[in-house]
C-alpha positions as CSV (number, residue, x, y, z in Angstrom):
1,M,-58.2,33.6,45.0
2,S,-55.1,31.9,43.8
3,D,-54.6,28.2,43.4
4,Q,-52.2,28.2,46.4
5,K,-54.8,29.6,48.7
6,V,-57.4,27.1,47.5
7,T,-55.0,24.2,48.1
8,N,-54.2,25.4,51.6
9,S,-57.8,26.3,52.6
10,S,-58.3,26.2,56.4
11,I,-60.7,24.1,58.3
12,A,-62.8,27.1,59.1
13,T,-63.0,28.1,55.4
14,R,-64.1,24.6,54.6
15,V,-66.7,24.6,57.4
16,V,-68.1,27.9,56.1
17,L,-68.3,26.4,52.6
18,L,-70.3,23.4,53.8
19,F,-72.8,25.6,55.6
20,E,-73.1,27.8,52.5
21,V,-74.0,24.7,50.5
22,A,-76.5,23.5,53.2
23,R,-78.2,26.9,53.3
24,S,-78.8,26.7,49.6
25,R,-81.6,24.2,50.3
26,P,-82.6,25.0,53.9
27,V,-85.9,23.1,54.2
28,P,-84.7,19.6,53.1
29,M,-81.5,20.1,55.1
30,T,-83.5,21.0,58.2
31,I,-85.7,18.0,57.8
32,S,-82.7,15.8,57.2
33,V,-80.8,17.1,60.3
34,L,-83.9,16.5,62.5
35,C,-84.3,13.0,61.2
36,L,-80.6,12.3,61.7
37,L,-80.8,13.6,65.2
38,V,-83.6,11.2,66.1
39,S,-81.7,8.4,64.3
40,A,-78.6,9.1,66.4
41,V,-80.6,9.1,69.7
42,L,-82.1,5.7,68.7
43,D,-78.7,4.4,67.8
44,G,-77.5,5.4,71.3
45,V,-80.5,3.7,72.9
46,G,-79.8,0.5,70.9
47,V,-76.2,0.5,72.0
48,L,-77.2,0.9,75.7
49,A,-79.7,-2.0,75.3
50,L,-76.8,-4.3,74.5
51,L,-75.6,-4.1,78.2
52,P,-78.8,-5.7,79.7
53,A,-79.1,-8.1,76.8
54,I,-75.5,-9.4,77.3
55,G,-76.2,-9.5,81.1
56,V,-79.3,-11.6,80.6
57,V,-77.4,-14.0,78.4
58,I,-74.6,-14.4,80.9
59,G,-76.5,-13.9,84.2
60,G,-79.9,-15.2,83.3
61,Q,-83.1,-13.6,84.5
62,N,-81.3,-12.2,87.6
63,A,-79.6,-9.6,85.4
64,S,-81.9,-7.0,86.8
65,A,-80.3,-7.4,90.1
66,E,-77.0,-6.2,88.6
67,S,-75.9,-3.0,90.1
68,H,-75.2,-1.1,86.8
69,V,-77.5,1.8,86.3
70,V,-78.2,1.0,82.7
71,I,-79.5,-2.4,83.5
72,R,-81.7,-0.9,86.2
73,W,-83.1,1.7,83.8
74,F,-84.1,-0.9,81.3
75,S,-85.6,-3.1,84.0
76,D,-87.7,-0.2,85.3
77,L,-88.7,0.6,81.7
78,F,-89.9,-2.9,80.9
79,E,-91.7,-3.3,84.3
80,S,-93.6,0.0,83.6
81,V,-95.2,-1.6,80.6
82,G,-95.7,-5.0,82.3
83,L,-92.8,-6.8,80.8
84,S,-90.0,-8.7,82.4
85,L,-86.3,-8.1,81.5
86,S,-86.1,-11.2,79.3
87,L,-83.8,-11.9,76.4
88,E,-86.8,-12.1,74.0
89,A,-88.1,-8.7,75.1
90,L,-84.7,-7.1,74.9
91,L,-84.1,-8.5,71.4
92,L,-87.5,-7.4,70.1
93,F,-86.8,-4.0,71.6
94,I,-83.4,-3.7,69.9
95,L,-84.9,-4.9,66.6
96,A,-87.7,-2.3,66.8
97,V,-85.1,0.4,67.6
98,V,-83.0,-0.6,64.6
99,V,-86.0,-0.7,62.2
100,L,-87.3,2.6,63.4
101,K,-83.8,4.1,63.0
102,A,-83.5,2.7,59.5
103,L,-86.8,4.2,58.4
104,I,-86.0,7.6,59.8
105,T,-82.5,7.5,58.3
106,L,-84.1,6.6,54.9
107,L,-86.4,9.6,55.2
108,A,-83.3,11.8,55.8
109,Q,-81.5,10.2,52.8
110,V,-84.5,10.8,50.5
111,Q,-84.5,14.5,51.5
112,V,-80.8,14.7,50.9
113,A,-81.0,12.9,47.5
114,V,-83.7,15.2,46.2
115,A,-81.9,18.4,47.4
116,Q,-78.6,17.1,46.0
117,S,-80.1,16.6,42.5
118,Q,-81.8,20.0,42.7
119,S,-78.5,21.6,43.7
120,V,-76.7,20.2,40.6
121,E,-79.7,21.2,38.4
122,Y,-79.7,24.8,39.6
123,V,-75.9,25.2,39.3
124,R,-76.1,23.9,35.7
125,R,-79.0,26.2,34.9
126,D,-77.0,29.1,36.4
127,L,-74.0,28.2,34.4
128,I,-76.0,27.9,31.1
129,A,-77.9,31.2,31.8
130,G,-74.6,32.9,32.6
131,L,-72.9,31.7,29.5
132,L,-75.8,32.6,27.3
133,N,-75.8,36.1,28.7
134,A,-72.0,36.6,28.6
135,R,-70.2,39.0,26.4
136,W,-69.0,37.7,23.0
137,E,-65.4,38.5,23.9
138,F,-65.7,36.1,26.8
139,F,-66.2,33.2,24.4
140,T,-63.2,34.2,22.3
141,R,-61.0,33.5,25.3
142,Q,-62.5,30.3,26.6
143,P,-62.1,26.8,25.1
144,A,-65.5,25.2,24.6
145,G,-64.3,21.9,26.2
146,R,-63.5,23.6,29.5
147,L,-67.0,25.1,29.6
148,S,-68.6,21.8,28.7
149,N,-66.6,20.0,31.3
150,A,-67.7,22.5,34.0
151,I,-71.4,22.1,33.1
152,A,-71.4,18.3,32.6
153,N,-69.0,17.1,35.3
154,E,-67.7,19.7,37.8
155,S,-71.2,21.0,38.5
156,Q,-72.0,17.7,40.3
157,S,-69.6,18.9,43.0
158,S,-72.4,21.1,44.4
159,G,-74.7,18.2,45.0
160,Q,-71.8,16.1,46.3
161,L,-70.9,18.7,48.9
162,Y,-74.6,18.9,50.0
163,S,-74.6,15.1,50.5
164,Q,-71.3,15.2,52.2
165,F,-72.5,17.8,54.7
166,A,-75.4,15.6,55.6
167,D,-73.1,12.6,56.0
168,I,-70.8,14.7,58.3
169,V,-73.8,15.8,60.4
170,S,-75.0,12.2,60.7
171,T,-71.5,11.1,61.8
172,I,-71.2,13.9,64.3
173,L,-74.6,13.1,65.8
174,Q,-73.8,9.3,65.9
175,T,-70.4,10.1,67.5
176,T,-72.2,12.2,70.1
177,A,-74.6,9.4,70.8
178,Y,-71.8,6.8,71.2
179,L,-69.9,9.1,73.5
180,T,-73.0,9.7,75.6
181,S,-73.5,6.0,75.8
182,A,-69.9,5.5,76.8
183,L,-70.2,8.2,79.4
184,I,-73.2,6.5,81.0
185,I,-71.3,3.2,81.0
186,S,-67.9,4.5,82.0
187,W,-66.4,8.0,81.9
188,E,-62.9,6.4,81.4
189,V,-64.1,4.9,78.1
190,T,-65.5,8.2,77.0
191,F,-62.3,10.1,77.5
192,G,-60.2,7.3,76.1
193,A,-62.3,7.2,72.9
194,I,-62.1,11.0,72.5
195,A,-58.3,10.9,73.0
196,A,-57.8,8.0,70.6
197,G,-60.1,9.7,68.1
198,F,-58.2,13.0,68.1
199,I,-54.9,11.3,68.0
200,M,-56.0,9.4,64.9
201,L,-57.3,12.6,63.3
202,T,-54.0,14.4,64.0
203,L,-51.7,11.6,62.8
204,L,-53.5,11.1,59.5
205,S,-54.4,14.7,58.7
206,H,-51.6,14.8,56.0
207,F,-53.7,12.4,53.9
208,V,-56.5,15.0,53.7
209,A,-54.1,17.8,52.7
210,S,-52.5,15.6,50.0
211,T,-55.9,14.7,48.7
212,Q,-56.8,18.3,48.1
213,R,-53.5,19.0,46.3
214,N,-54.1,16.1,43.9
215,S,-57.8,17.1,43.5
216,L,-56.5,20.5,42.2
217,R,-54.2,18.7,39.7
218,L,-57.1,16.4,38.6
219,T,-59.4,19.3,38.0
220,T,-56.9,21.3,36.1
221,L,-55.8,18.3,34.0
222,M,-59.4,17.2,33.3
223,S,-60.4,20.7,32.2
224,G,-57.4,20.9,29.8
225,F,-58.1,17.4,28.5
226,S,-61.8,18.2,27.8
227,A,-60.8,21.3,25.9
228,R,-58.2,19.4,23.8
229,L,-60.6,16.5,23.1
230,I,-63.5,18.8,22.0
231,D,-61.2,20.8,19.7
232,S,-59.9,17.5,18.2
233,L,-63.3,16.1,17.5
234,M,-64.5,19.3,15.9
235,G,-61.5,19.2,13.6
236,M,-61.5,15.5,12.9
237,K,-62.3,15.8,9.2
238,P,-59.2,17.8,8.2
239,L,-57.1,15.8,10.6
240,K,-58.1,12.5,8.9
241,A,-58.0,14.1,5.4
242,M,-54.3,15.0,6.0
243,G,-53.5,11.8,7.7
244,M,-52.7,13.6,11.0
245,S,-55.2,11.8,13.2
246,S,-52.5,9.4,14.3
247,R,-50.4,12.3,15.6
248,L,-53.2,13.4,17.8
249,Q,-53.4,10.0,19.5
250,P,-50.1,10.2,21.5
251,I,-51.1,13.7,22.7
252,L,-54.4,12.6,24.1
253,H,-52.8,9.4,25.4
254,H,-50.3,11.6,27.3
255,D,-53.2,13.5,28.9
256,I,-55.0,10.3,29.8
257,S,-51.8,8.9,31.4
258,R,-51.4,12.1,33.5
259,L,-55.0,11.8,34.6
260,R,-54.5,8.1,35.5
261,I,-51.5,8.9,37.7
262,V,-53.5,11.5,39.7
263,L,-56.5,9.2,40.0
264,V,-54.3,6.4,41.3
265,K,-52.8,8.8,43.9
266,L,-56.3,9.8,45.0
267,L,-57.4,6.2,45.3
268,L,-54.3,5.2,47.1
269,L,-54.7,8.1,49.6
270,K,-58.1,6.8,50.5
271,K,-56.9,3.2,50.8
272,F,-53.9,4.3,52.9
273,L,-56.2,6.3,55.2
274,T,-58.5,3.3,55.7
275,T,-55.6,1.0,56.5
276,A,-53.9,3.4,58.9
277,Q,-57.2,3.9,60.7
278,E,-57.7,0.2,61.1
279,V,-54.2,-0.2,62.7
280,I,-54.9,2.7,65.1
281,R,-58.3,1.3,66.0
282,A,-56.9,-2.1,66.7
283,T,-54.1,-0.8,68.8
284,A,-56.4,1.4,70.8
285,M,-58.9,-1.5,71.3
286,V,-56.2,-3.8,72.6
287,A,-55.0,-1.1,75.0
288,V,-58.5,-0.4,76.3
289,I,-59.3,-4.1,76.9
290,Y,-56.0,-4.7,78.6
291,V,-56.3,-1.6,80.9
292,F,-59.9,-2.4,82.0
293,W,-59.2,-6.1,82.5
294,T,-56.0,-5.5,84.4
295,F,-56.5,-2.2,86.3
296,N,-60.2,-1.7,86.5
297,P,-61.9,-5.1,86.5
298,V,-65.6,-5.1,85.3
299,S,-68.1,-7.7,84.5
300,I,-67.8,-9.6,81.3
301,E,-71.0,-8.0,79.9
302,G,-69.6,-4.6,80.9
303,L,-66.3,-5.3,79.2
304,L,-68.0,-6.5,76.0
305,T,-70.2,-3.4,75.9
306,I,-67.3,-1.1,76.6
307,A,-65.3,-2.7,73.8
308,F,-68.3,-2.4,71.4
309,V,-69.0,1.3,72.2
310,F,-65.3,2.2,72.1
311,L,-64.9,0.5,68.7
312,R,-68.0,2.2,67.3
313,T,-66.9,5.5,68.5
314,L,-63.5,5.2,66.9
315,E,-65.2,4.0,63.7
316,A,-67.3,7.2,63.8
317,F,-64.1,9.3,64.1
318,G,-62.6,7.4,61.2
319,R,-65.7,7.8,59.1
320,F,-65.7,11.6,59.8
321,Q,-62.1,11.8,58.6
322,K,-62.9,9.9,55.4
323,Q,-65.8,12.2,54.8
324,W,-63.6,15.2,55.5
325,Q,-61.1,13.8,52.9
326,S,-63.9,13.6,50.4
327,V,-64.9,17.2,51.1
328,S,-61.4,18.3,50.5
329,Q,-61.5,16.6,47.1
330,T,-64.9,17.9,46.1
331,E,-64.1,21.4,47.3
332,I,-61.8,22.1,44.3
333,P,-64.2,21.5,41.4
334,Y,-66.9,23.2,43.5
335,R,-64.8,26.4,43.8
336,H,-63.9,25.9,40.1
337,V,-67.5,26.0,39.0
338,H,-68.4,28.9,41.3
339,G,-65.3,30.8,40.2
340,L,-66.5,30.3,36.6
341,L,-70.0,31.6,37.6
342,G,-68.4,34.7,39.2
343,Y,-66.2,35.2,36.1
344,V,-69.2,34.8,33.8
345,G,-71.1,37.4,36.0
346,T,-68.3,40.0,35.6
347,N,-68.5,39.4,31.8
348,R,-72.2,39.7,31.6
349,E,-73.5,41.3,28.4
350,T,-75.3,44.5,29.4
351,A,-78.6,45.3,27.7
352,E,-77.2,48.7,26.9
353,G,-80.0,51.2,26.3
354,K,-83.5,51.3,27.7
355,L,-85.5,51.5,24.5
356,D,-87.5,48.3,24.0
357,A,-88.5,49.1,20.4
358,V,-86.4,50.1,17.4
359,T,-87.2,50.5,13.7
360,F,-85.0,50.2,10.7
361,E,-86.8,52.0,7.8
362,R,-84.2,54.4,6.5
363,E,-80.6,53.9,7.2
364,I,-77.8,52.9,9.6
365,N,-74.9,55.3,10.1
366,F,-71.4,54.6,11.5
367,E,-70.2,57.9,12.7
368,N,-66.4,58.2,13.3
369,V,-66.4,54.7,14.8
370,G,-63.2,53.3,16.4
371,F,-62.5,50.0,18.1
372,A,-59.6,48.0,19.4
373,Y,-59.6,44.6,21.0
374,R,-58.3,44.2,24.5
375,N,-55.2,42.1,24.7
376,E,-55.9,39.6,27.6
377,G,-53.7,36.7,26.4
378,G,-56.2,33.9,26.2
379,E,-54.4,31.2,28.2
380,V,-56.1,30.1,31.4
381,T,-53.6,30.3,34.2
382,D,-55.7,29.2,37.1
383,I,-58.8,27.0,37.7
384,Y,-61.2,30.0,37.6
385,F,-60.9,30.6,33.8
386,R,-59.1,34.0,34.5
387,T,-55.9,35.2,32.9
388,T,-53.0,36.7,34.8
389,A,-51.8,38.7,31.9
390,E,-52.5,42.4,32.4
391,S,-55.2,43.8,30.1
392,G,-53.9,46.0,27.4
393,V,-55.3,47.6,24.2
394,A,-54.1,46.2,20.9
395,P,-53.7,48.4,17.8
396,P,-57.1,49.7,16.5
397,V,-59.0,47.4,14.2
398,I,-61.5,50.1,13.2
399,Q,-60.6,53.8,13.2
400,N,-62.4,56.9,12.2
401,L,-64.9,55.0,10.2
402,D,-67.9,56.6,8.5
403,L,-70.4,54.4,6.7
404,T,-74.1,54.5,5.7
405,I,-76.2,51.4,5.0
406,R,-79.6,52.3,3.4
407,A,-82.6,50.2,4.1
408,G,-83.7,47.9,1.3
409,E,-80.2,47.9,-0.4
410,F,-77.8,45.0,-0.9
411,C,-74.5,46.3,0.6
412,C,-71.2,44.6,0.4
413,L,-68.1,45.0,2.6
414,L,-65.2,44.0,0.4
415,G,-61.7,43.5,1.7
416,G,-58.9,41.1,2.5
417,S,-58.5,39.0,5.6
418,G,-57.9,41.1,8.7
419,A,-59.3,44.2,7.1
420,G,-61.9,44.6,9.9
421,K,-65.0,43.5,8.0
422,T,-66.2,41.0,10.6
423,T,-65.5,43.4,13.4
424,L,-67.8,46.0,11.7
425,A,-70.5,43.3,11.6
426,D,-69.9,42.5,15.3
427,L,-70.2,46.2,16.1
428,L,-73.5,46.5,14.2
429,I,-74.9,43.4,15.9
430,G,-73.9,44.7,19.3
431,L,-71.6,41.9,20.1
432,I,-68.9,44.5,20.8
433,Q,-69.3,48.2,21.4
434,P,-67.5,51.1,19.8
435,Q,-64.8,52.7,21.9
436,E,-65.1,55.9,19.8
437,G,-67.9,57.3,17.8
438,R,-71.4,55.8,17.6
439,I,-73.8,53.7,15.4
440,V,-77.2,55.3,14.7
441,I,-80.3,53.5,13.4
442,D,-82.9,55.7,11.9
443,D,-81.6,58.6,14.1
444,T,-81.6,56.4,17.2
445,P,-78.2,55.7,18.7
446,L,-77.6,52.0,19.1
447,E,-76.4,52.5,22.7
448,T,-79.8,53.7,23.7
449,V,-81.6,50.6,22.5
450,R,-81.9,47.3,24.3
451,L,-79.7,44.8,22.4
452,D,-82.3,42.0,22.4
453,A,-84.8,44.4,20.7
454,W,-82.3,45.3,18.0
455,R,-81.2,41.7,17.4
456,R,-84.8,40.6,16.8
457,L,-84.5,42.6,13.6
458,I,-81.4,40.8,12.4
459,G,-80.8,37.5,10.6
460,Y,-77.2,36.2,10.6
461,V,-75.5,33.6,8.4
462,P,-71.9,32.8,9.5
463,Q,-69.1,31.4,7.5
464,D,-68.9,28.3,9.6
465,V,-72.2,26.5,9.2
466,F,-74.0,25.8,12.5
467,L,-76.3,22.8,12.3
468,F,-77.6,20.5,15.0
469,N,-77.6,16.7,14.6
470,G,-81.4,16.8,14.1
471,T,-84.0,17.3,11.4
472,I,-84.1,20.1,8.8
473,R,-87.2,21.4,10.5
474,D,-85.4,21.6,13.9
475,N,-82.5,23.4,12.4
476,I,-84.6,26.0,10.7
477,T,-86.9,26.7,13.7
478,M,-84.3,26.1,16.4
479,G,-86.9,24.0,18.2
480,D,-89.4,26.9,18.3
481,T,-92.8,25.2,17.9
482,D,-94.6,28.5,17.3
483,Y,-93.6,28.5,13.7
484,T,-96.2,27.1,11.3
485,D,-95.5,24.8,8.3
486,A,-96.6,27.7,6.1
487,E,-93.9,30.0,7.7
488,I,-91.3,27.3,7.3
489,Q,-92.2,26.7,3.7
490,E,-92.0,30.5,3.0
491,A,-88.6,30.7,4.6
492,I,-87.1,27.7,2.6
493,A,-88.7,29.0,-0.6
494,K,-87.0,32.4,-0.1
495,A,-83.7,30.6,0.7
496,G,-83.9,28.5,-2.4
497,A,-84.0,25.3,-0.4
498,A,-87.5,24.1,-1.3
499,D,-86.4,21.8,-4.2
500,F,-83.8,19.7,-2.5
501,I,-85.9,19.4,0.7
502,A,-88.9,18.3,-1.3
503,A,-86.7,15.8,-3.2
504,H,-85.8,14.1,0.1
505,A,-88.1,11.2,1.2
506,D,-88.5,12.6,4.7
507,G,-88.8,16.3,3.6
508,L,-88.5,18.6,6.5
509,D,-88.1,15.7,8.9
510,A,-84.9,14.4,7.2
511,R,-82.0,14.3,9.6
512,V,-78.9,16.3,8.7
513,G,-76.3,14.4,10.6
514,E,-73.5,15.8,12.8
515,R,-73.0,19.4,11.7
516,G,-75.0,18.7,8.6
517,V,-72.7,16.1,7.2
518,T,-75.4,14.5,5.0
519,L,-75.9,17.8,3.1
520,S,-73.8,19.6,0.5
521,G,-72.1,22.9,1.4
522,G,-74.7,24.9,-0.6
523,Q,-77.6,23.0,1.0
524,R,-76.2,23.7,4.5
525,Q,-75.9,27.4,3.7
526,R,-79.5,27.5,2.4
527,I,-80.8,26.0,5.6
528,C,-78.9,28.6,7.5
529,I,-80.4,31.3,5.3
530,A,-83.9,29.9,5.9
531,R,-83.2,29.9,9.6
532,A,-82.3,33.6,9.4
533,L,-85.3,34.4,7.2
534,I,-88.0,32.6,9.2
535,R,-87.6,35.4,11.8
536,R,-88.6,37.9,9.2
537,P,-85.5,40.1,9.8
538,R,-85.2,43.7,8.5
539,L,-81.4,43.2,8.2
540,L,-79.7,40.0,6.9
541,I,-75.9,39.8,7.6
542,L,-73.9,37.3,5.6
543,D,-70.4,36.9,7.2
544,E,-68.3,35.2,4.5
545,A,-71.2,32.9,4.0
546,T,-70.2,31.8,0.5
547,S,-66.4,31.8,0.9
548,A,-66.2,28.0,1.3
549,L,-68.5,27.3,-1.7
550,D,-67.6,26.6,-5.4
551,S,-68.2,29.3,-7.9
552,R,-71.4,27.9,-9.3
553,T,-73.0,27.3,-5.9
554,E,-71.8,30.7,-4.8
555,T,-73.5,32.4,-7.7
556,E,-76.8,30.6,-7.0
557,I,-76.7,31.6,-3.3
558,A,-75.8,35.2,-4.4
559,S,-78.8,35.3,-6.7
560,T,-81.1,33.9,-4.0
561,V,-79.9,36.6,-1.5
562,R,-80.2,39.3,-4.2
563,S,-83.9,38.5,-4.6
564,L,-84.6,39.2,-0.9
565,T,-84.2,43.0,-1.4
566,P,-85.8,45.4,-1.0
567,E,-87.9,43.7,1.6
568,V,-84.8,42.8,3.5
569,T,-81.6,44.8,3.8
570,V,-78.6,42.7,3.1
571,L,-75.1,43.3,4.4
572,A,-72.6,40.8,2.8
573,I,-69.1,40.5,4.1
574,T,-66.8,38.9,1.6
575,H,-63.4,39.0,-0.1
576,R,-64.7,37.5,-3.3
577,P,-66.3,39.3,-6.2
578,A,-69.5,37.2,-6.7
579,L,-71.5,39.1,-4.1
580,A,-69.9,42.4,-4.8
581,D,-70.9,42.2,-8.5
582,I,-74.6,42.1,-7.7
583,A,-74.5,44.6,-4.7
584,D,-76.1,48.0,-4.7
585,M,-73.3,49.5,-2.7
586,V,-69.8,48.1,-2.3
587,F,-67.6,49.5,0.5
588,E,-63.9,48.6,0.2
589,I,-62.4,48.1,3.7
590,T,-58.7,48.3,4.4
591,D,-57.1,48.4,7.8
592,G,-60.4,49.2,9.5
593,A,-61.3,52.2,7.3
594,V,-63.4,52.7,4.2
595,T,-61.0,53.3,1.3
596,G,-63.5,53.1,-1.5
597,T,-67.2,53.2,-2.2
598,T,-69.0,52.0,-5.4
599,A,-72.7,52.6,-6.0
600,R,-74.2,50.4,-8.6
601,N,-78.0,49.7,-8.4
602,A,-78.7,51.8,-5.3
603,G,-81.2,54.1,-7.0
604,A,-83.3,51.2,-8.3
605,A,-83.2,49.5,-4.9
606,G,-84.3,52.7,-3.2
607,A,-87.1,53.2,-5.7
608,S,-88.3,49.6,-5.2
609,L,-88.2,50.1,-1.4
610,A,-90.3,53.2,-1.7
611,G,-92.9,51.2,-3.6
612,V,-93.0,48.5,-1.0
613,Q,-93.3,51.0,1.9
614,G,-96.0,52.9,-0.1
615,D,-98.0,49.7,-0.4
């Protein structure tokens, strides 16, 4: 669906959308509608009770003798329970009706509030679940700020629409009650109120259309601003280091100014609508009073009641239009979020094969593997996170590649930037799939194995350190409370992190700061290695994990990783010699192909592995 179609969505489309939202939580909505129906009936009864009450004030106790049918109804009702039609009795009756109506309305509002919060919760859960199960290529095309904004802010639109639907139902029922009361009092008032209401809705409809257009602008601008802001905060250190943070300020200020302009337009549209409605209501009210007083004389209590009912009916029409305006504004982020949900669904990562178990005891073989990334631009051109650029296949990154990684060995992929090393690792992990050839693990093709089963055997340490603003313990276990202190200590010992953690006063409970800012580069990498090792992987992949370290720290990390073999197979991706010098096998990668292979300590590693397996 294009942006233009969204902006010009029809009334029928919006009504269908509201009913879809209501059906998402049918039980509380049903209870709410029933309560609102009873509330509307009580509201109508309360309005009708005004006529005899005003009559009693003006005409005294003889008001029951008045000829109006409403007064006779209430007189008969009160006499049936042994009461006279007195002002005290009528006021107590009206008070009881108002209190009962308020309590029933509160019950409806409680149901709506609970369902509204649940609706937002479920949308956020669906978004998070969808994102966590999306293909890796999906994330390479989506700014994190856009996704974060969709989850944190735009997901609230689902709950807002649910609440707005309940408000519209309440207004429609109240309007029906007022019109019914007006019809009982005077059919002329009824048709006059309907005519005035529809004239008002028609004359002011352009405010609703303009609100939706500006809501689209606001959603698009906010999404882009969130993406730019998150990217800026993530890169704050180099920006400040190079004295470039001041250059970022006018860019963000420009975005904020554009947001302000749109927000002002939206606020003014609501204020203009309210003002215009007041003018139309006042004009219609003056006309009704003049017509009835001049051409259709009625009693003073009748005229006051007619004026009250007419005004309340027009207020209900106006309230409906304001609610419809709010729906038109909320519809855009709602469709944005659900468009993202649909897009995430089409990019869902498949589990691939059906085998739930896989072993890695002998070797991994790349057999004539080829891969090329699809060229899908990357710029979001509509509010649904989709691209309009036609998909195309870029030049191959990997082509005709044959490679063997033996279990228990320390293997190194050596090559310059853009050679295809990381793509090879992504293929091995299953983040992307070969377009030619296949990957075989102990004679089992990877495409026949469930990816989650295979990934449970993998530990991964990236170049960019990924640490939460939490404790060392949390960053190693990733919040998994099933790991014991003994398992944690074993992992940090293997990662060479035991000494600096023990030297800290808080030990494992020391906080690492935002992205591990309180730790050195080597310490951060060791925590990441410990995180990978606590899972007891059979394969440890280091993706340029030491490229940002100084030579001394890199050598220490390399020695630590070397000691893990032959219990763990290590695949190190690097363009520096420190890891290559201690590897059993070095594969030189150029333009996605193996251009050289060097065997160093492979025999010794294989013999050690045989001893381990024999034990």
